[in-house]
C-alpha positions in Angstrom: 148.5 40.2 120.7 148.3 39.2 124.4 146.5 36.0 123.5 149.2 35.0 120.9 152.1 35.7 123.3 150.7 33.4 126.1 152.9 30.3 126.7 149.9 28.0 126.1 148.6 29.7 123.0 147.6 27.3 120.2 150.1 27.4 117.4 149.3 24.4 115.2 148.8 26.5 112.0 152.1 28.4 112.4 153.9 25.2 113.3 152.6 23.6 110.1 153.6 26.7 108.0 157.1 26.8 109.6 157.7 23.1 108.9 156.6 23.5 105.3 159.0 26.5 104.8 161.9 24.5 106.1 160.9 21.5 104.0 160.8 23.7 100.9 164.2 25.2 101.6 165.7 21.8 102.1 164.1 20.4 98.9 165.3 23.3 96.8 168.7 23.1 98.4 169.0 26.8 98.8 171.3 28.5 101.3 170.1 32.0 101.9 172.5 34.4 103.6 169.7 36.7 104.8 166.0 36.3 105.5 163.1 38.5 106.5 160.4 36.7 108.5 157.0 38.3 108.7 154.3 37.3 111.2 155.9 34.2 112.7 155.4 35.2 116.3 156.7 31.9 117.8 160.3 32.5 116.7 160.7 28.9 115.6 161.6 29.7 112.0 164.1 32.4 112.9 165.8 30.1 115.4 166.0 27.3 112.8 167.4 29.5 110.1 169.8 31.2 112.4 171.1 27.8 113.3 171.9 27.3 109.6 173.9 30.6 109.6 171.2 32.7 108.1 171.1 36.4 109.2 167.4 36.8 110.1 165.2 39.8 110.6 161.7 39.2 112.2 158.8 41.7 111.9 155.1 41.4 112.7 152.1 43.4 111.6 150.9 43.0 115.2 153.8 45.3 116.3 153.0 47.9 113.7 154.9 46.5 110.6 152.9 47.6 107.5 152.9 45.1 104.7 151.2 47.6 102.4 154.2 50.0 102.5 157.7 49.6 100.9 159.8 47.4 103.1 162.4 49.4 105.1 165.3 47.4 103.8 166.0 45.1 100.9 168.4 42.6 99.4 167.0 39.6 101.3 167.7 36.1 99.8 164.5 34.8 101.5 161.3 36.4 102.6 158.9 34.2 104.5 155.4 35.6 105.3 153.3 33.5 107.7 149.6 33.9 108.1 149.2 37.6 107.4 148.9 38.4 103.7 145.2 37.4 103.5 144.3 40.3 105.8 145.8 43.2 103.9 143.7 45.6 101.8 146.1 45.8 98.9 147.5 42.3 98.4 149.0 42.9 94.9 150.8 45.9 96.3 152.1 43.9 99.3 153.5 41.2 97.0 155.2 43.8 94.8 156.8 45.3 97.9 158.1 41.8 98.9 159.5 41.2 95.4 161.3 44.6 95.5 162.8 43.7 98.9 164.3 40.5 97.5 167.8 40.3 96.2 168.2 39.1 92.6 167.6 35.3 92.7 165.8 35.7 96.1 162.8 33.6 97.0 159.5 34.5 98.6 157.4 31.9 100.5 154.0 33.2 101.8 151.5 31.0 103.6 148.1 31.8 105.0 144.6 30.3 105.4 142.8 30.3 102.1 139.4 29.7 100.5 137.8 26.5 101.7 138.8 27.0 105.3 136.3 26.6 108.2 133.4 24.9 106.3 131.7 23.7 109.4 131.8 27.1 111.1 130.5 28.8 107.9 127.6 26.4 107.7 126.7 26.8 111.4 126.8 30.6 111.2 124.7 30.7 108.0 122.1 28.5 109.6 122.1 30.7 112.8 121.7 33.9 110.7 118.6 32.5 109.0 117.2 34.5 106.1 119.5 37.5 106.6 123.1 36.1 106.6 125.8 38.5 107.7 129.4 38.9 106.6 131.4 37.3 109.4 134.6 36.1 107.7 136.9 38.3 105.5 137.3 37.2 101.8 139.8 34.4 101.3 142.0 33.5 98.3 142.0 30.3 96.3 144.7 28.6 94.3 143.7 30.2 91.0 143.6 33.7 92.4 147.0 33.1 94.1 148.6 32.3 90.8 147.1 35.4 89.1 148.4 37.5 92.0 152.0 36.2 91.7 152.0 36.8 87.9 150.6 40.3 88.5 153.4 41.0 91.0 156.1 39.9 88.6 157.4 36.8 90.3 159.4 34.3 88.3 158.6 30.6 88.3 155.5 31.0 90.6 154.3 28.0 92.5 150.9 27.9 94.2 149.6 25.0 96.2 147.1 24.2 98.9 147.0 21.6 101.7 144.4 20.9 104.4 144.9 20.6 108.1 142.0 19.0 110.1 141.6 19.8 113.8 139.0 18.4 116.2 137.1 20.6 118.6 134.8 19.8 121.5 132.7 22.9 121.0 132.1 26.0 118.9 133.5 28.1 121.7 136.8 26.1 121.6 137.1 26.8 117.8 136.4 30.5 118.3 138.9 30.7 121.1 141.6 29.1 118.9 140.9 31.5 116.0 141.2 34.5 118.3 144.4 33.2 119.9 146.0 32.7 116.5 144.9 36.0 115.1 142.5 34.4 112.7 139.2 36.1 113.6 137.5 38.4 111.1 139.3 41.6 110.2 136.3 43.1 108.3 135.9 46.8 108.9 132.2 46.2 109.5 131.6 42.9 111.1 128.2 41.3 111.3 125.8 42.0 114.2 126.3 39.8 117.3 124.2 36.7 117.5 121.3 36.7 119.8 120.8 34.0 122.4 118.6 31.8 120.2 120.9 32.2 117.1 124.0 31.5 119.2 122.3 28.3 120.6 121.5 27.3 117.0 125.1 27.8 115.9 126.4 25.8 118.8 124.0 23.0 118.1 124.8 23.0 114.4 128.5 22.8 115.1 128.0 19.9 117.5 125.7 18.0 115.2 128.4 18.1 112.5 130.6 16.0 114.7 130.7 12.6 116.3 131.6 11.3 119.8 131.6 14.8 121.2 134.1 16.2 118.7 133.7 18.2 115.5 136.5 18.2 112.9 137.1 21.6 111.3 139.3 22.1 108.2 141.9 24.7 107.5 143.1 25.1 103.9 146.6 26.5 103.9 147.6 28.3 100.7 151.2 28.7 99.9 152.6 31.1 97.3 156.2 31.1 96.2 158.2 32.8 93.6 161.6 34.2 92.7 163.0 37.6 91.8 165.0 37.5 88.6 
């Protein structure tokens, strides 16, 4: 939490998600009266919606908000979840709680990093682990699974899409620092064993060799799920 709240904390993923939410609201020409915002720790989305006259409530799992429990209040016209749903144990249940907290005709927009993210890091870690690869990244959701989840949770007119965001890094350490600062490191209950010196050197070398001119481009796939409550 301390890393995320620093003034110089990287926030490019959340900035992208917030911009996308505002674009979708504008495209759909909806005017929500009330909104619940989950996980958007920069405050940008709440400020933008409040400027439009929307009564906003902001909560964050980092502060103890539990997405796997029924939401404490309901009747929201809009619920926006930013970068958190991929880390819950019971994602179908969390989506059902969100739907139940929407007013009839209310809209959910949920964005998080999905399957296909961090291909360079994955390859570097697999090479470093050698013949005994360890689980180092929690399972991620793809477009097909996202659609099935929305249908299972009972959302109407579900829409699922994915977009990529490419970011250049000078080193493996720089990528790892950004992941930690944005709350994107592994949340596995049992993470893999730490890399030894030789394996860590191999991972760093593999990451650097995947780039050019001293920079390696890593890709983040941002999955967005949206649906309505009838």
